[in-house]
N, C-alpha and C positions, 0 to 999 in steps of 0.2 A: 701631745701634739702642740707645737709652738707656732702660732700664726700671728704675725705682727701687723698685717694690714688687709683690708678688704677692697678689691678693685671692682670695676663695673660689672664684670662677668660674674663674680662671686655674689655681688649684691643682688643681681637679677635672680640668680639661682636661689638665694636665701629667701627672697620675697615670694617666689613662685612655690617653693616647697612649704613655706609658712602658710600660704593660702590653701594649698591642698591639705595640709595638716588640720587646719580649721575646718575645712569642708568634711574631712573624715570624722570629726568629732561633733558635727552639727546636731545629730539626734541626741547625743548625750547631753549637750548643752541645752537643747530645747527642754529636756526632761527636768532641768534644774530650776525652771521657773517656779516662783513661790506659790502662786495660785495654781491649783491642779486643773486648769481649764484646758479644753481641747485645742487651744490655739497658742500654746506656748511657743514663742517664735524667736527667741534671742539668737539661737544658733543659726537659724535660717537667715535672719536679718544680717548678722555679722558675715556670714558666708557670701550672701549676695553682694554685700558691700565690698569685700575684699576681692571677690571674683570680677567685679566690674573693673577694678584696677588691674588685676592680674591679666585679664585679656588684653589690655592696652600694653602692659609690660611685655607680654609674650609676643606681641605683634611688632615690636621695634626691630627693624632690620639690624643685623650685626654691624654693618658698616656705619649705622647711625647711633649705635649704643654709646651712651655717655651718662655721667651722673645727672647732667641736665635733662636729657630725654627720659631717663628713668624716673627722676623726681617729678617731672611733669605728669608722666603716666600714672604714677602712684598717687599723687595728690589729687589731680583732676579726676581720675577714674574713681577713686574712693569717695570724693566729695559729691560727685554727681550721682553715684550709685548708692549712696548711703540710705539705709532703711532702718527705721526704729531708733530709739535712743541709743542703744548699744552700737548700732552701725554708724550713727553720726559721731559718737565719741571716738570710735575706732578711726574714722576718717580724719578727725581732728588730731589724733595722735600721729597719724601718717603726715598730715600737713605740717605739724610742728617739727617732726623729725627731718623731713625733706628740706625745710628751710635752712637748716644748718649745713647739710651735706651737698646741696645743689651745686655750689660753685667749685666743688673739690674734685679730685681725681682718685682719692683713696681715703679710707677710714682707718684710724688707729684708735687706741683705747681712749685717749683724751677727747677726740672728736666724737666718738660713740657716746661718751658720758654727756657731752654738751648737747648732742642730738636727743638723747633720752630726756634730759631736763627740759628742753624746749618742747618736746612732744607732750610731756605731762602738763606743763604750764598752759599750752594751747588748749588741751582738752578741758582743763579746769575752767578756763575762761569761757568756753563754749556753753557751759551749763550755768543757768541763772543761779540755782541754789545747789552747789555741789554737795553730794551726800557720801559720807564715808561708809565703807563696807561694800563698795561697788567696784567696777572696773577702774575707777579713778584711784582708789586706794591701792589696787594692785600695781597700776602704772607708777604711782608715786614711790612705792617700795622698790620697784625695779630701777627707777631713775636715781633714787638715793643710793642704792647699792652700786650702781654704775659709777657714781662720783667717788665713792669710797675705794672701790677696787682699782680705779684708774690711778690712784695715788701709789699703788703698790706693785702693779704689774703692767707690762706692755704686751702681754699675751692675750689675744682676743678670745681664745678658747676658754681660758681660765675666767676671763671677765664675763662672757655670756653665760657660762655655766653658773657663775655666782648670781648673775641677774635672774636667771631662770629659777634658781633655788629660792631667792628672796621673793620672787613673784608667787611661787607655790606656797611659801609660808604665809604670805599676806592673804592669799586666797583662802587658805584653811582657817585664817583668823577672822574672815568676814562675818561669820555668824555671831561673833562676840561684839561686833560693831553694829550689826543690824539685827535686833531681836526677832524680826519676822523671819529671817533666814534660819535662826536657831530653832525657832518653834516649828518651822517646816522641815528641819533636818537636812538643809541643803547649803552649799556654798553659793556665792554670787555667780550667776550664769555668764554675765559679761566678762567678769574677771577670769573665768574658766576659758572663755574664748581667747582672751589676750594671751594667756599662758600657752594655749595651743599654737598660736601664731609664733611665739618666741621659741617654742619647742621645735617647730619646723625649721625656723631660721638657724637654730643651733645644729640641728641634724645636717642641714645643707652646708654649713660651714665645715663640718667634718667629712663632707663628700657626698651626702645623699643627693640624688637628682630625681626629677620627675619628667616624664615626656608630656609636657603640658599640651603641645600641639596635637599629639595623637589623641589625647583624652578630649580635646576640644572638638574633634571631628563629629562625634555623636551630637553634641550641642549645636554645631553648625547645621547639621541636617534638620534638627528640630526647629531651629530658627527659620528655615526655609519652608516649613510647613505652612499650609494655607490657614491653619488655625492659630488663634491669637494667644490663648492662655496655656502656659506649661504648668501643670498642677500635679502636686504630690500629696498623698494622704497615707495615713496609717490607721487601720481599723483593728479594734479588739472585738472579734466576732462574738455574737451572742451564744452560738453553738459552734461545733467543729466546722471549720471552713473546708469543705471537701472538693473533689475534682469537679463535681457538677456545679457547685457554687462558682468555682473559678471560671468555668466555661460560660456560665450564665452572665457573670459580670463582664468578662472579656468581650463577649458578643455584643452586649449593650454598649460598652464603651467604644467599640469599633464603629457603631452606628452614628456616634456624635463626635468622633475625634480620631486621632492617629497616634503613633508612637506609644501604643498601649502596653503597659507592663503590669502584671498582677502576680505577686509572688509571696509565699508565706515566709515570715522571718520570726523565729521564736514563737511567741504566743500571739503574734499579730500578723496582719496582711498589709503589705506595702503596695500602693497603687500609683501608677504614673500615667497621665494621659495629656495629650495636647488637644485642646477643645475650644470652642467658642461659647460653651454653656457650662461653666463650672458649677452653677447652681443646680443643674440637672444631675451632675455627677454627685454633688453632696447629697441630694435627695435620695439617689439610688444607694449610695454607700451606707447611709444611716439605717437602711432596711436590713443590712447585714450585721451591724454592730455599732459600738461606740467609736467615734472618731477621736483619736488621741493626738494627731498632728495634721495640720493643714497648711499647705504652701501653694499659693497661686500667683504666678508671675506673668505679667503682660510682656510677651516677647516682641510685640510690635507697638511700643508706646507712642510712636509718631502717628499711628492710625487713629481713626475715630474709635472711641471706646464703646459707644452705644448708638448704633445707627437707628435704632427704633425710636429714640427720643428726639423730638423736633429741636430741642435745645442743642443737641450734640451731633446733628448731622454735619458731616465733614465740611468745614469752612475754614478759610484762613482769616487772620486778623483783618486783612485788607477788605474782605468781603462783608465785614460787619460794621455797622455804624459806630462811630466813636462815642464812648460814654464817659461820664465823669467818674462813676463808680462801677466796679465789676465785682463779681463774687465767684469764688471757687470753693467747692465743698468736697470733702472726702466721705464717701458712704458706700454701703453695699446693701442690696435688697431693692427690688423694683418699687415697693411702696415708699420706702424712705427717699429714694431718688425723686419720685413724683412729688413728694411733699416739699423737698428743697427746690425743685423746679418751680412749683407754684408760689414759692416765697421770693422768687427772683434770682435764684442762683444761675449763673451763666454757664458754668462748666463743672461737671461732676467727675471726680477721679474715682474710679472703681477701687475700693480698698477699705481698710478698717482694721479691726482686731485680727482677722484671719489672714490679711495680706497687707502689710504696711507698704504704702507707695514710697518710692525713692525720691530723693531730691530732684533727680532728672525728670520724674513724672510731674513734679510740681512746676519745674521750669517750662516743660512743654505745655502745661495747662496755662501758665502765665502768658506764654507767647500767643495762645489762641484767643485770649480775652482782650479786646480792643478798648481799654479804659486807662485813664490816667492813674487812678487809685484802685487797687485790687485787694479785697479782703479775702483771706484764706481761712476756712474753718476746718481744722484738722479732725475734730470730733473724736479724738483719741489721744490720750496722754503720751502714747508711744510714737506719735507722728508729729508732735509740736516741734521738736528739734529739727526734723527734716524740713518742715515749713520755714522755720527760722533761717536755716541754711540756704534755702532757695531765695528767701528775701534778701539775704546778704549778698547773694551772687547776681541779683537783678539790679541793673544800673539805670535803665531807661523808664522805669515805672515805680510808683510808690506802692510798696507791698505792706499790708497790715495783717499780721497774724493774730487772729482772735483765738485765745488759748482754750478753745472748747475741748473738753476731755471725753465727750460722748455725744451721741446724736441728739438727745433731748436738749442738751446745752446748746448745741449748734442751732437747733430750731428756735430756741428762746432768743439766741443772739440775733438771728435774722429778723425776728419779729420786733426786736428793739431798735433796729436800724431806722434812721430818719434822714432822707436826702437833704433836708434843710440844715442839718448839723454839720459841723466841721469834722474832719477826720479824727481829731483828738476827742471831740465830744462823742462821736459815734463809737469809738473804741471803748470809751468809759461806759457808755450806756449799754453796749452789747455785752461787755464783761459783767456789768452789774446785773443785767437781765439773766444771764446764764447762771450766775452764782445763787440766784434766788430759787433755782430748781434743784430738788433732790432727785437722784436717779438710782435705779437698780436694774440689774440684768440677771436673768435666770438661765443657767446652763447646767451641765453635769460634770462630775469629777472624773479625771482620767487616772487617778492614783490615790492611794491611801496617804493621808497626811494629817497634821494637826496645825490649825491656823486660826487666829482670832478667838481662841478658846473653844473651837469646835473640833471634834474628832470626826474626820471625813473619810469615807471609804470610796473606793473606785465604784463609779456608777451612781453615787448619791447625787441628788439634785441640790444645787446651791443657788442662793439668792445673794448676789454681790452688790453692795452699795458703794457709795462714794468713798467710804473710809475702810471698807473691808467686808467680810462675810456677815450677812444679816440673818440668814436662815439656811438650814440644812434639813433635807428630808428625803422621802422616797417618791413622793408624788409631785409632779410639776406644778399643778394648780395650788395644792395645799402649801407648798414651799413658797410659791410666788405670793400668796395671800399673807403668809407670815412676814415676808419681806415688806410688803406694803404696810402692814401693821406697825412695823418698826420705823417706817419712813414718815407716817402721818403724825402730825401734832395738832395743837389747838389752832394754829394759824393756817393750816392747810385748807385749800379751797377746791383744787382740781387734781384729778388723777388721770393721766394719759397713758394708755396701754398700746404698745406696738407689738403685734404678734408676728412670729417668725415663719420661716419657710416650711418648717415641719410641724406647724400647729394648724389644725383645721379651723376654719372660720366659726363653725358651730361651737367648737370647744372653747375658742377665745370669747365668744359671746356669753357662754355659760360662766366663764371665769369673771367677766366684767359684771355679771349679775351678782356674783358673790361679793365683789367689792362694794357694789351699790347697797347691798343688804347690810354689809358690815359697817358702812359709813354713809347712812342715808342723808347726811347734811352736805356731802361732797358731790360735786359734779364729776362724772366719770365718762371719759370718751375712749373710743376704740379706733385704732388705725391699723391697716395692713402694712407691715414693715417689709416682710419678705426676707429678713436677714437670716443667714445660715448660723448654725452653732447655738445661737441664743434663742430660747423658746419665746421669751418676752423681754422687751426693754420697757421700763416703766418710769414715768416721772411724776413727782408730786410737787405742787407749787401752791 
């Protein structure tokens, strides 16, 4: 097949098919995450990012369709819908690509090469310290190939086929560039997502189509639900999941939500429910087995997130007194939220490792806080880029992103804030305060793997520190104690324990006693966190 140019109709089809191809590979991509934790979410984040743009692209009336309207929908939709580092990088790739083609009426091989180069350059600039062996490497291989092929052919079919092949080869090479990928026996998940998008675009160029509007009807019905959170889970049952179990679970979910689906897929059980209480869903599901995937999306981000909190009762910016400094924190778990509120946080975005908030979520939170300067605490390394993107899109307020990578760091940063200091001084003090904290989290493994010198089996308990796996075992408290032992040194003074949703208070108190007996010279404090997935979050300072 010989195709010399791509017009607006073909471009829209290519983007929509690319989006659906990524969505179809979402679970495969999630399973490529290096750490075998229950919340591997690269595929979910990239899918939510591209689907935010795809909905805008699909809604453009035919009479208004142009490269300009397409590029605006692709760029704006993906930028605002971006979630997680992989989603933000994908949105930046789209942003760079659309900058080149926006004023045009068709794309040929030379223009496609220029657009690919601009996309890669834009994505690299968005990352403070670009790392090879990631989606960036795959994007660079694709753009380099585009430049070379454009010199020898004007056939877009030949060109995109070569680009896809170069991307696949680069993807397969990522474990050689990142030892952690090689040790875990996986390729880069973000790179796999990009290859999926380009695969869909190539298929669409050859004629493949999707009825995007028909498939959106189910989602539209879901968005009209009275419940706020659309949530998806996958369970690996402890024992055979039979018809009685299915009925029991379905009946329970029907009492707290709607759009309920419970179905067996392979050795797992996939669950979908629209609800206002995802925490209750998590608690119920872990009684049936280990959670291997969790995705919780706020379908009504403009609404109040937590009406039970006096800080978060629905108010507009105009209803609140003007402040010099405001604070936004990302967290999950009733206890953690209460701690941040007590430290002066104005607005809490529901999210974290199990559900990365989007750039749009950040922007909506910023709009709710009536302050000249707003500090954002992402509290997760996978949310920092989305916070930075929200900062860059905000023009009427000063946004300061404090690069907290977990909740204990965020708490330490808030304690280090002083209203007498300048913005620059506070950012320095807050950053210094959180870097003095060592952190660890305890959860379970969802697959067999080798990482950080540990042989890990599905169901094992893992203690994950700032730099990697610190302990592996069969018992939660024993593994957590080994993790603490690896964190404590001669300069340590305080151990803070935040116990999660599925840990009983009596059990947590017994665990804290073990720490106190092991380290009699240290102060040990316990807090209810209420976080899902992670039995304990622990800080040492």
